[in-house]
GUNU-960121 format. One record per residue: residue number from 1; residue in three letters; z, y, x of N, C-alpha, C in turn. Coordinates in Angstrom, 3 decimals, always signed. Example, Ala and Ser with C-alpha at 12.3 -4.5 7.8 and 13.67 -1.06 7.14 Angstrom:
<node><pos>1</pos><code>ala</code><n_Z>+7.800</n_Z><n_Y>-5.690</n_Y><n_X>+13.190</n_X><ca_Z>+7.800</ca_Z><ca_Y>-4.500</ca_Y><ca_X>+12.300</ca_X><c_Z>+7.800</c_Z><c_Y>-3.300</c_Y><c_X>+13.200</c_X></node>
<node><pos>2</pos><code>ser</code><n_Z>+7.080</n_Z><n_Y>-2.250</n_Y><n_X>+12.850</n_X><ca_Z>+7.140</ca_Z><ca_Y>-1.060</ca_Y><ca_X>+13.670</ca_X><c_Z>+7.870</c_Z><c_Y>+0.030</c_Y><c_X>+12.900</c_X></node>
END
This chain:
<node><pos>1</pos><code>met</code><n_Z>+0.799</n_Z><n_Y>+3.295</n_Y><n_X>+21.953</n_X><ca_Z>-0.459</ca_Z><ca_Y>+3.879</ca_Y><ca_X>+21.701</ca_X><c_Z>-1.639</c_Z><c_Y>+2.914</c_Y><c_X>+21.240</c_X></node>
<node><pos>2</pos><code>gly</code><n_Z>-1.449</n_Z><n_Y>+1.612</n_Y><n_X>+21.513</n_X><ca_Z>-2.366</ca_Z><ca_Y>+0.578</ca_Y><ca_X>+20.949</ca_X><c_Z>-2.372</c_Z><c_Y>+0.613</c_Y><c_X>+19.328</c_X></node>
<node><pos>3</pos><code>thr</code><n_Z>-1.225</n_Z><n_Y>+0.798</n_Y><n_X>+18.782</n_X><ca_Z>-1.120</ca_Z><ca_Y>+0.916</ca_Y><ca_X>+17.328</ca_X><c_Z>-1.692</c_Z><c_Y>+1.992</c_Y><c_X>+16.630</c_X></node>
<node><pos>4</pos><code>val</code><n_Z>-1.674</n_Z><n_Y>+3.201</n_Y><n_X>+17.188</n_X><ca_Z>-2.239</ca_Z><ca_Y>+4.402</ca_Y><ca_X>+16.908</ca_X><c_Z>-3.733</c_Z><c_Y>+4.275</c_Y><c_X>+16.956</c_X></node>
<node><pos>5</pos><code>lys</code><n_Z>-4.312</n_Z><n_Y>+3.872</n_Y><n_X>+18.042</n_X><ca_Z>-5.800</ca_Z><ca_Y>+3.628</ca_Y><ca_X>+18.318</ca_X><c_Z>-6.312</c_Z><c_Y>+2.645</c_Y><c_X>+17.150</c_X></node>
<node><pos>6</pos><code>cys</code><n_Z>-5.594</n_Z><n_Y>+1.579</n_Y><n_X>+16.952</n_X><ca_Z>-6.060</ca_Z><ca_Y>+0.592</ca_Y><ca_X>+15.925</ca_X><c_Z>-5.988</c_Z><c_Y>+1.227</c_Y><c_X>+14.605</c_X></node>
<node><pos>7</pos><code>leu</code><n_Z>-5.065</n_Z><n_Y>+2.166</n_Y><n_X>+14.258</n_X><ca_Z>-4.921</ca_Z><ca_Y>+2.895</ca_Y><ca_X>+13.042</ca_X><c_Z>-6.071</c_Z><c_Y>+3.676</c_Y><c_X>+12.927</c_X></node>
<node><pos>8</pos><code>gln</code><n_Z>-6.660</n_Z><n_Y>+4.347</n_Y><n_X>+13.836</n_X><ca_Z>-7.785</ca_Z><ca_Y>+5.191</ca_Y><ca_X>+13.797</ca_X><c_Z>-8.943</c_Z><c_Y>+4.369</c_Y><c_X>+13.508</c_X></node>
<node><pos>9</pos><code>leu</code><n_Z>-9.015</n_Z><n_Y>+3.288</n_Y><n_X>+14.226</n_X><ca_Z>-10.351</ca_Z><ca_Y>+2.412</ca_Y><ca_X>+14.067</ca_X><c_Z>-10.450</c_Z><c_Y>+1.712</c_Y><c_X>+12.612</c_X></node>
<node><pos>10</pos><code>arg</code><n_Z>-9.224</n_Z><n_Y>+1.251</n_Y><n_X>+12.116</n_X><ca_Z>-9.046</ca_Z><ca_Y>+0.524</ca_Y><ca_X>+10.883</ca_X><c_Z>-9.330</c_Z><c_Y>+1.586</c_Y><c_X>+9.716</c_X></node>
<node><pos>11</pos><code>cys</code><n_Z>-8.556</n_Z><n_Y>+2.735</n_Y><n_X>+9.653</n_X><ca_Z>-8.484</ca_Z><ca_Y>+3.609</ca_Y><ca_X>+8.533</ca_X><c_Z>-9.777</c_Z><c_Y>+4.620</c_Y><c_X>+8.607</c_X></node>
<node><pos>12</pos><code>gln</code><n_Z>-10.193</n_Z><n_Y>+4.845</n_Y><n_X>+9.721</n_X><ca_Z>-11.302</ca_Z><ca_Y>+5.840</ca_Y><ca_X>+9.866</ca_X><c_Z>-10.990</c_Z><c_Y>+7.362</c_Y><c_X>+9.134</c_X></node>
<node><pos>13</pos><code>gln</code><n_Z>-11.895</n_Z><n_Y>+7.418</n_Y><n_X>+7.983</n_X><ca_Z>-11.589</ca_Z><ca_Y>+8.703</ca_Y><ca_X>+7.354</ca_X><c_Z>-10.246</c_Z><c_Y>+8.818</c_Y><c_X>+6.610</c_X></node>
<node><pos>14</pos><code>his</code><n_Z>-9.612</n_Z><n_Y>+7.726</n_Y><n_X>+6.454</n_X><ca_Z>-8.176</ca_Z><ca_Y>+7.853</ca_Y><ca_X>+5.808</ca_X><c_Z>-7.075</c_Z><c_Y>+7.885</c_Y><c_X>+6.835</c_X></node>
<node><pos>15</pos><code>val</code><n_Z>-7.436</n_Z><n_Y>+8.120</n_Y><n_X>+8.131</n_X><ca_Z>-6.255</ca_Z><ca_Y>+8.122</ca_Y><ca_X>+9.007</ca_X><c_Z>-5.230</c_Z><c_Y>+9.091</c_Y><c_X>+8.951</c_X></node>
<node><pos>16</pos><code>his</code><n_Z>-5.596</n_Z><n_Y>+10.195</n_Y><n_X>+8.289</n_X><ca_Z>-4.652</ca_Z><ca_Y>+11.273</ca_Y><ca_X>+7.980</ca_X><c_Z>-3.415</c_Z><c_Y>+10.864</c_Y><c_X>+7.076</c_X></node>
<node><pos>17</pos><code>phe</code><n_Z>-3.754</n_Z><n_Y>+9.990</n_Y><n_X>+5.936</n_X><ca_Z>-2.827</ca_Z><ca_Y>+9.436</ca_Y><ca_X>+5.168</ca_X><c_Z>-1.966</c_Z><c_Y>+8.413</c_Y><c_X>+5.859</c_X></node>
<node><pos>18</pos><code>ala</code><n_Z>-2.798</n_Z><n_Y>+7.507</n_Y><n_X>+6.489</n_X><ca_Z>-1.940</ca_Z><ca_Y>+6.458</ca_Y><ca_X>+7.265</ca_X><c_Z>-0.923</c_Z><c_Y>+6.964</c_Y><c_X>+8.329</c_X></node>
<node><pos>19</pos><code>thr</code><n_Z>-1.393</n_Z><n_Y>+8.004</n_Y><n_X>+9.041</n_X><ca_Z>-0.531</ca_Z><ca_Y>+8.796</ca_Y><ca_X>+9.926</ca_X><c_Z>+0.668</c_Z><c_Y>+9.596</c_Y><c_X>+9.418</c_X></node>
<node><pos>20</pos><code>val</code><n_Z>+0.439</n_Z><n_Y>+9.832</n_Y><n_X>+8.061</n_X><ca_Z>+1.715</ca_Z><ca_Y>+10.553</ca_Y><ca_X>+7.344</ca_X><c_Z>+2.660</c_Z><c_Y>+9.235</c_Y><c_X>+7.145</c_X></node>
<node><pos>21</pos><code>val</code><n_Z>+2.039</n_Z><n_Y>+8.256</n_Y><n_X>+6.736</n_X><ca_Z>+2.920</ca_Z><ca_Y>+6.996</ca_Y><ca_X>+6.310</ca_X><c_Z>+3.865</c_Z><c_Y>+6.620</c_Y><c_X>+7.417</c_X></node>
<node><pos>22</pos><code>val</code><n_Z>+3.214</n_Z><n_Y>+6.467</n_Y><n_X>+8.567</n_X><ca_Z>+3.791</ca_Z><ca_Y>+6.162</ca_Y><ca_X>+9.805</ca_X><c_Z>+4.885</c_Z><c_Y>+7.131</c_Y><c_X>+10.115</c_X></node>
<node><pos>23</pos><code>ala</code><n_Z>+4.673</n_Z><n_Y>+8.312</n_Y><n_X>+10.185</n_X><ca_Z>+5.517</ca_Z><ca_Y>+9.455</ca_Y><ca_X>+10.347</ca_X><c_Z>+6.710</c_Z><c_Y>+9.405</c_Y><c_X>+9.350</c_X></node>
<node><pos>24</pos><code>phe</code><n_Z>+6.481</n_Z><n_Y>+9.106</n_Y><n_X>+8.226</n_X><ca_Z>+7.514</ca_Z><ca_Y>+9.107</ca_Y><ca_X>+7.156</ca_X><c_Z>+8.392</c_Z><c_Y>+7.988</c_Y><c_X>+7.477</c_X></node>
<node><pos>25</pos><code>met</code><n_Z>+7.894</n_Z><n_Y>+6.692</n_Y><n_X>+7.826</n_X><ca_Z>+8.647</ca_Z><ca_Y>+5.606</ca_Y><ca_X>+8.211</ca_X><c_Z>+9.537</c_Z><c_Y>+5.849</c_Y><c_X>+9.381</c_X></node>
<node><pos>26</pos><code>ala</code><n_Z>+9.083</n_Z><n_Y>+6.571</n_Y><n_X>+10.439</n_X><ca_Z>+9.797</ca_Z><ca_Y>+6.855</ca_Y><ca_X>+11.520</ca_X><c_Z>+11.008</c_Z><c_Y>+7.908</c_Y><c_X>+11.113</c_X></node>
<node><pos>27</pos><code>cys</code><n_Z>+10.770</n_Z><n_Y>+8.679</n_Y><n_X>+10.137</n_X><ca_Z>+11.899</ca_Z><ca_Y>+9.546</ca_Y><ca_X>+9.647</ca_X><c_Z>+13.000</c_Z><c_Y>+8.699</c_Y><c_X>+9.016</c_X></node>
<node><pos>28</pos><code>ile</code><n_Z>+12.589</n_Z><n_Y>+7.766</n_Y><n_X>+8.236</n_X><ca_Z>+13.429</ca_Z><ca_Y>+6.841</ca_Y><ca_X>+7.529</ca_X><c_Z>+14.237</c_Z><c_Y>+6.166</c_Y><c_X>+8.451</c_X></node>
<node><pos>29</pos><code>trp</code><n_Z>+13.654</n_Z><n_Y>+5.523</n_Y><n_X>+9.564</n_X><ca_Z>+14.498</ca_Z><ca_Y>+4.850</ca_Y><ca_X>+10.711</ca_X><c_Z>+15.472</c_Z><c_Y>+5.671</c_Y><c_X>+11.276</c_X></node>
<node><pos>30</pos><code>gln</code><n_Z>+14.964</n_Z><n_Y>+7.099</n_Y><n_X>+11.657</n_X><ca_Z>+15.883</ca_Z><ca_Y>+7.959</ca_Y><ca_X>+12.344</ca_X><c_Z>+17.372</c_Z><c_Y>+7.992</c_Y><c_X>+11.586</c_X></node>
<node><pos>31</pos><code>phe</code><n_Z>+17.150</n_Z><n_Y>+7.769</n_Y><n_X>+10.257</n_X><ca_Z>+18.330</ca_Z><ca_Y>+8.083</ca_Y><ca_X>+9.627</ca_X><c_Z>+19.035</c_Z><c_Y>+6.756</c_Y><c_X>+9.480</c_X></node>
<node><pos>32</pos><code>leu</code><n_Z>+18.482</n_Z><n_Y>+5.704</n_Y><n_X>+9.412</n_X><ca_Z>+19.229</ca_Z><ca_Y>+4.321</ca_Y><ca_X>+9.171</ca_X><c_Z>+19.675</c_Z><c_Y>+3.734</c_Y><c_X>+10.489</c_X></node>
<node><pos>33</pos><code>val</code><n_Z>+18.985</n_Z><n_Y>+3.950</n_Y><n_X>+11.634</n_X><ca_Z>+19.355</ca_Z><ca_Y>+3.232</ca_Y><ca_X>+12.961</ca_X><c_Z>+20.935</c_Z><c_Y>+3.888</c_Y><c_X>+13.264</c_X></node>
<node><pos>34</pos><code>pro</code><n_Z>+21.206</n_Z><n_Y>+5.091</n_Y><n_X>+13.067</n_X><ca_Z>+22.744</ca_Z><ca_Y>+5.401</ca_Y><ca_X>+13.498</ca_X><c_Z>+23.633</c_Z><c_Y>+4.570</c_Y><c_X>+12.766</c_X></node>
<node><pos>35</pos><code>leu</code><n_Z>+23.300</n_Z><n_Y>+4.263</n_Y><n_X>+11.405</n_X><ca_Z>+24.234</ca_Z><ca_Y>+3.515</ca_Y><ca_X>+10.441</ca_X><c_Z>+24.318</c_Z><c_Y>+2.185</c_Y><c_X>+11.042</c_X></node>
<node><pos>36</pos><code>gly</code><n_Z>+23.328</n_Z><n_Y>+1.591</n_Y><n_X>+11.528</n_X><ca_Z>+23.426</ca_Z><ca_Y>+0.242</ca_Y><ca_X>+12.031</ca_X><c_Z>+23.995</c_Z><c_Y>+0.158</c_Y><c_X>+13.440</c_X></node>
<node><pos>37</pos><code>val</code><n_Z>+23.847</n_Z><n_Y>+1.133</n_Y><n_X>+14.329</n_X><ca_Z>+24.635</ca_Z><ca_Y>+1.141</ca_Y><ca_X>+15.549</ca_X><c_Z>+25.875</c_Z><c_Y>+1.510</c_Y><c_X>+15.386</c_X></node>
<node><pos>38</pos><code>gly</code><n_Z>+26.275</n_Z><n_Y>+2.208</n_Y><n_X>+14.308</n_X><ca_Z>+27.854</ca_Z><ca_Y>+2.325</ca_Y><ca_X>+14.052</ca_X><c_Z>+28.424</c_Z><c_Y>+1.082</c_Y><c_X>+13.459</c_X></node>
<node><pos>39</pos><code>tyr</code><n_Z>+27.681</n_Z><n_Y>+0.392</n_Y><n_X>+12.853</n_X><ca_Z>+28.288</ca_Z><ca_Y>-0.858</ca_Y><ca_X>+12.185</ca_X><c_Z>+28.300</c_Z><c_Y>-2.021</c_Y><c_X>+13.340</c_X></node>
<node><pos>40</pos><code>leu</code><n_Z>+27.166</n_Z><n_Y>-2.124</n_Y><n_X>+14.272</n_X><ca_Z>+27.338</ca_Z><ca_Y>-2.971</ca_Y><ca_X>+15.374</ca_X><c_Z>+28.202</c_Z><c_Y>-2.659</c_Y><c_X>+16.493</c_X></node>
<node><pos>41</pos><code>cys</code><n_Z>+28.285</n_Z><n_Y>-1.387</n_Y><n_X>+16.756</n_X><ca_Z>+29.050</ca_Z><ca_Y>-0.952</ca_Y><ca_X>+17.957</ca_X><c_Z>+30.292</c_Z><c_Y>-0.117</c_Y><c_X>+17.458</c_X></node>
<node><pos>42</pos><code>pro</code><n_Z>+31.158</n_Z><n_Y>-0.618</n_Y><n_X>+16.633</n_X><ca_Z>+32.319</ca_Z><ca_Y>+0.330</ca_Y><ca_X>+16.235</ca_X><c_Z>+33.126</c_Z><c_Y>+0.926</c_Y><c_X>+17.326</c_X></node>
<node><pos>43</pos><code>asn</code><n_Z>+33.249</n_Z><n_Y>-0.034</n_Y><n_X>+18.346</n_X><ca_Z>+34.305</ca_Z><ca_Y>+0.520</ca_Y><ca_X>+19.471</ca_X><c_Z>+33.662</c_Z><c_Y>+0.796</c_Y><c_X>+20.633</c_X></node>
<node><pos>44</pos><code>asn</code><n_Z>+32.389</n_Z><n_Y>+0.991</n_Y><n_X>+20.636</n_X><ca_Z>+31.500</ca_Z><ca_Y>+1.492</ca_Y><ca_X>+21.719</ca_X><c_Z>+31.812</c_Z><c_Y>+0.530</c_Y><c_X>+23.043</c_X></node>
<node><pos>45</pos><code>thr</code><n_Z>+32.075</n_Z><n_Y>-0.458</n_Y><n_X>+22.974</n_X><ca_Z>+32.124</ca_Z><ca_Y>-1.358</ca_Y><ca_X>+24.206</ca_X><c_Z>+30.972</c_Z><c_Y>-1.946</c_Y><c_X>+24.996</c_X></node>
<node><pos>46</pos><code>pro</code><n_Z>+30.829</n_Z><n_Y>-2.199</n_Y><n_X>+26.215</n_X><ca_Z>+29.681</ca_Z><ca_Y>-2.727</ca_Y><ca_X>+27.007</ca_X><c_Z>+29.236</c_Z><c_Y>-4.014</c_Y><c_X>+26.038</c_X></node>
<node><pos>47</pos><code>glu</code><n_Z>+30.076</n_Z><n_Y>-4.807</n_Y><n_X>+25.648</n_X><ca_Z>+29.755</ca_Z><ca_Y>-6.101</ca_Y><ca_X>+24.998</ca_X><c_Z>+29.100</c_Z><c_Y>-5.829</c_Y><c_X>+23.768</c_X></node>
<node><pos>48</pos><code>glu</code><n_Z>+29.306</n_Z><n_Y>-4.801</n_Y><n_X>+22.906</n_X><ca_Z>+28.749</ca_Z><ca_Y>-4.415</ca_Y><ca_X>+21.648</ca_X><c_Z>+27.414</c_Z><c_Y>-3.994</c_Y><c_X>+21.900</c_X></node>
<node><pos>49</pos><code>trp</code><n_Z>+27.260</n_Z><n_Y>-2.975</n_Y><n_X>+23.056</n_X><ca_Z>+25.979</ca_Z><ca_Y>-2.477</ca_Y><ca_X>+23.254</ca_X><c_Z>+25.155</c_Z><c_Y>-3.484</c_Y><c_X>+24.001</c_X></node>
<node><pos>50</pos><code>ser</code><n_Z>+25.569</n_Z><n_Y>-4.482</n_Y><n_X>+24.624</n_X><ca_Z>+24.694</ca_Z><ca_Y>-5.431</ca_Y><ca_X>+25.187</ca_X><c_Z>+24.137</c_Z><c_Y>-6.280</c_Y><c_X>+23.966</c_X></node>
<node><pos>51</pos><code>phe</code><n_Z>+24.984</n_Z><n_Y>-6.690</n_Y><n_X>+23.015</n_X><ca_Z>+24.661</ca_Z><ca_Y>-7.457</ca_Y><ca_X>+21.845</ca_X><c_Z>+23.220</c_Z><c_Y>-6.614</c_Y><c_X>+21.162</c_X></node>
<node><pos>52</pos><code>leu</code><n_Z>+23.703</n_Z><n_Y>-5.260</n_Y><n_X>+20.939</n_X><ca_Z>+22.743</ca_Z><ca_Y>-4.606</ca_Y><ca_X>+20.351</ca_X><c_Z>+21.409</c_Z><c_Y>-4.518</c_Y><c_X>+21.036</c_X></node>
<node><pos>53</pos><code>phe</code><n_Z>+21.454</n_Z><n_Y>-4.378</n_Y><n_X>+22.352</n_X><ca_Z>+20.311</ca_Z><ca_Y>-4.429</ca_Y><ca_X>+23.203</ca_X><c_Z>+19.380</c_Z><c_Y>-5.630</c_Y><c_X>+22.947</c_X></node>
<node><pos>54</pos><code>phe</code><n_Z>+20.304</n_Z><n_Y>-6.888</n_Y><n_X>+22.963</n_X><ca_Z>+19.372</ca_Z><ca_Y>-8.092</ca_Y><ca_X>+22.733</ca_X><c_Z>+18.805</c_Z><c_Y>-8.151</c_Y><c_X>+21.397</c_X></node>
<node><pos>55</pos><code>ile</code><n_Z>+19.574</n_Z><n_Y>-7.661</n_Y><n_X>+20.326</n_X><ca_Z>+18.925</ca_Z><ca_Y>-7.648</ca_Y><ca_X>+19.022</ca_X><c_Z>+17.719</c_Z><c_Y>-6.800</c_Y><c_X>+19.097</c_X></node>
<node><pos>56</pos><code>val</code><n_Z>+17.711</n_Z><n_Y>-5.574</n_Y><n_X>+19.650</n_X><ca_Z>+16.545</ca_Z><ca_Y>-4.713</ca_Y><ca_X>+19.474</ca_X><c_Z>+15.453</c_Z><c_Y>-5.239</c_Y><c_X>+20.296</c_X></node>
<node><pos>57</pos><code>ser</code><n_Z>+15.778</n_Z><n_Y>-5.868</n_Y><n_X>+21.464</n_X><ca_Z>+14.777</ca_Z><ca_Y>-6.566</ca_Y><ca_X>+22.439</ca_X><c_Z>+14.167</c_Z><c_Y>-7.643</c_Y><c_X>+21.742</c_X></node>
<node><pos>58</pos><code>gly</code><n_Z>+14.847</n_Z><n_Y>-8.445</n_Y><n_X>+21.027</n_X><ca_Z>+14.331</ca_Z><ca_Y>-9.549</ca_Y><ca_X>+20.121</ca_X><c_Z>+13.400</c_Z><c_Y>-9.105</c_Y><c_X>+18.970</c_X></node>
<node><pos>59</pos><code>ile</code><n_Z>+13.739</n_Z><n_Y>-8.079</n_Y><n_X>+18.353</n_X><ca_Z>+12.846</ca_Z><ca_Y>-7.429</ca_Y><ca_X>+17.235</ca_X><c_Z>+11.665</c_Z><c_Y>-6.933</c_Y><c_X>+18.025</c_X></node>
<node><pos>60</pos><code>val</code><n_Z>+11.551</n_Z><n_Y>-6.191</n_Y><n_X>+19.163</n_X><ca_Z>+10.364</ca_Z><ca_Y>-5.593</ca_Y><ca_X>+19.797</ca_X><c_Z>+9.511</c_Z><c_Y>-6.829</c_Y><c_X>+20.003</c_X></node>
<node><pos>61</pos><code>leu</code><n_Z>+10.099</n_Z><n_Y>-7.923</n_Y><n_X>+20.702</n_X><ca_Z>+9.240</ca_Z><ca_Y>-9.011</ca_Y><ca_X>+21.121</ca_X><c_Z>+8.565</c_Z><c_Y>-9.686</c_Y><c_X>+19.738</c_X></node>
<node><pos>62</pos><code>ile</code><n_Z>+9.422</n_Z><n_Y>-9.944</n_Y><n_X>+18.800</n_X><ca_Z>+8.886</ca_Z><ca_Y>-10.494</ca_Y><ca_X>+17.715</ca_X><c_Z>+7.709</c_Z><c_Y>-9.931</c_Y><c_X>+17.029</c_X></node>
<node><pos>63</pos><code>val</code><n_Z>+7.858</n_Z><n_Y>-8.486</n_Y><n_X>+16.864</n_X><ca_Z>+6.770</ca_Z><ca_Y>-7.802</ca_Y><ca_X>+16.228</ca_X><c_Z>+5.616</c_Z><c_Y>-7.388</c_Y><c_X>+17.072</c_X></node>
<node><pos>64</pos><code>asn</code><n_Z>+5.794</n_Z><n_Y>-7.429</n_Y><n_X>+18.350</n_X><ca_Z>+4.727</ca_Z><ca_Y>-7.087</ca_Y><ca_X>+19.336</ca_X><c_Z>+4.011</c_Z><c_Y>-8.152</c_Y><c_X>+19.836</c_X></node>
<node><pos>65</pos><code>ile</code><n_Z>+4.476</n_Z><n_Y>-9.361</n_Y><n_X>+19.888</n_X><ca_Z>+3.722</ca_Z><ca_Y>-10.656</ca_Y><ca_X>+20.454</ca_X><c_Z>+2.367</c_Z><c_Y>-10.917</c_Y><c_X>+19.518</c_X></node>
<node><pos>66</pos><code>pro</code><n_Z>+2.576</n_Z><n_Y>-10.841</n_Y><n_X>+18.269</n_X><ca_Z>+1.462</ca_Z><ca_Y>-11.191</ca_Y><ca_X>+17.387</ca_X><c_Z>+0.440</c_Z><c_Y>-10.140</c_Y><c_X>+17.169</c_X></node>
<node><pos>67</pos><code>phe</code><n_Z>+0.709</n_Z><n_Y>-8.861</n_Y><n_X>+17.590</n_X><ca_Z>-0.179</ca_Z><ca_Y>-7.799</ca_Y><ca_X>+17.415</ca_X><c_Z>-1.528</c_Z><c_Y>-8.083</c_Y><c_X>+18.022</c_X></node>
<node><pos>68</pos><code>pro</code><n_Z>-1.855</n_Z><n_Y>-8.506</n_Y><n_X>+19.222</n_X><ca_Z>-3.125</ca_Z><ca_Y>-8.685</ca_Y><ca_X>+19.780</ca_X><c_Z>-3.815</c_Z><c_Y>-9.644</c_Y><c_X>+19.117</c_X></node>
<node><pos>69</pos><code>phe</code><n_Z>-3.291</n_Z><n_Y>-10.740</n_Y><n_X>+18.629</n_X><ca_Z>-3.974</ca_Z><ca_Y>-11.802</ca_Y><ca_X>+17.847</ca_X><c_Z>-4.234</c_Z><c_Y>-11.392</c_Y><c_X>+16.319</c_X></node>
<node><pos>70</pos><code>leu</code><n_Z>-3.565</n_Z><n_Y>-10.560</n_Y><n_X>+15.587</n_X><ca_Z>-3.740</ca_Z><ca_Y>-10.264</ca_Y><ca_X>+14.303</ca_X><c_Z>-4.376</c_Z><c_Y>-8.974</c_Y><c_X>+14.005</c_X></node>
<node><pos>71</pos><code>thr</code><n_Z>-4.680</n_Z><n_Y>-8.131</n_Y><n_X>+15.058</n_X><ca_Z>-5.356</ca_Z><ca_Y>-6.802</ca_Y><ca_X>+14.869</ca_X><c_Z>-6.882</c_Z><c_Y>-7.063</c_Y><c_X>+15.114</c_X></node>
<node><pos>72</pos><code>thr</code><n_Z>-7.656</n_Z><n_Y>-6.169</n_Y><n_X>+14.468</n_X><ca_Z>-9.102</ca_Z><ca_Y>-6.079</ca_Y><ca_X>+14.689</ca_X><c_Z>-9.433</c_Z><c_Y>-4.594</c_Y><c_X>+14.898</c_X></node>
<node><pos>73</pos><code>ala</code><n_Z>-10.547</n_Z><n_Y>-4.443</n_Y><n_X>+15.478</n_X><ca_Z>-11.067</ca_Z><ca_Y>-2.934</ca_Y><ca_X>+15.610</ca_X><c_Z>-12.206</c_Z><c_Y>-2.568</c_Y><c_X>+14.500</c_X></node>
<node><pos>74</pos><code>glu</code><n_Z>-12.449</n_Z><n_Y>-3.574</n_Y><n_X>+13.712</n_X><ca_Z>-13.454</ca_Z><ca_Y>-3.239</ca_Y><ca_X>+12.621</ca_X><c_Z>-12.652</c_Z><c_Y>-2.463</c_Y><c_X>+11.572</c_X></node>
<node><pos>75</pos><code>ala</code><n_Z>-13.538</n_Z><n_Y>-1.620</n_Y><n_X>+10.921</n_X><ca_Z>-12.914</ca_Z><ca_Y>-0.829</ca_Y><ca_X>+9.763</ca_X><c_Z>-12.533</c_Z><c_Y>-1.685</c_Y><c_X>+8.715</c_X></node>
<node><pos>76</pos><code>ala</code><n_Z>-11.696</n_Z><n_Y>-1.426</n_Y><n_X>+7.924</n_X><ca_Z>-11.094</ca_Z><ca_Y>-1.983</ca_Y><ca_X>+6.746</ca_X><c_Z>-12.069</c_Z><c_Y>-1.938</c_Y><c_X>+5.674</c_X></node>
<node><pos>77</pos><code>asp</code><n_Z>-12.194</n_Z><n_Y>-2.709</n_Y><n_X>+4.742</n_X><ca_Z>-12.954</ca_Z><ca_Y>-2.667</ca_Y><ca_X>+3.575</ca_X><c_Z>-12.850</c_Z><c_Y>-1.394</c_Y><c_X>+2.902</c_X></node>
<node><pos>78</pos><code>tyr</code><n_Z>-11.613</n_Z><n_Y>-0.913</n_Y><n_X>+2.592</n_X><ca_Z>-11.502</ca_Z><ca_Y>+0.363</ca_Y><ca_X>+1.965</ca_X><c_Z>-12.044</c_Z><c_Y>+1.451</c_Y><c_X>+2.652</c_X></node>
<node><pos>79</pos><code>ala</code><n_Z>-12.212</n_Z><n_Y>+1.413</n_Y><n_X>+3.952</n_X><ca_Z>-12.679</ca_Z><ca_Y>+2.621</ca_Y><ca_X>+4.820</ca_X><c_Z>-14.131</c_Z><c_Y>+2.590</c_Y><c_X>+5.052</c_X></node>
<node><pos>80</pos><code>lys</code><n_Z>-14.834</n_Z><n_Y>+1.528</n_Y><n_X>+4.517</n_X><ca_Z>-16.207</ca_Z><ca_Y>+1.524</ca_Y><ca_X>+5.035</ca_X><c_Z>-17.111</c_Z><c_Y>+2.376</c_Y><c_X>+4.068</c_X></node>
<node><pos>81</pos><code>arg</code><n_Z>-18.086</n_Z><n_Y>+3.198</n_Y><n_X>+4.533</n_X><ca_Z>-18.711</ca_Z><ca_Y>+4.224</ca_Y><ca_X>+3.820</ca_X><c_Z>-19.937</c_Z><c_Y>+3.413</c_Y><c_X>+3.463</c_X></node>
<node><pos>82</pos><code>phe</code><n_Z>-20.259</n_Z><n_Y>+3.754</n_Y><n_X>+2.184</n_X><ca_Z>-21.397</ca_Z><ca_Y>+3.083</ca_Y><ca_X>+1.453</ca_X><c_Z>-22.801</c_Z><c_Y>+3.916</c_Y><c_X>+1.724</c_X></node>
END
């Protein structure tokens, strides 16, 4: 939810376009993730799934830890009205 609120604050009148980009990227990931799961868990064993769990957990941590430090609630330069 924090990323969506940040998107609204940063993009302001352009939020509709930014939301479409986020939704499009989500659709792309929905097609690519099953391929990655099939590659990393071909035998469907608990060991393979635990390895995948740790990979996903690591990615989530790596991309979410810097978010509070790198984000701002101010409008982006392109969104400021003159």
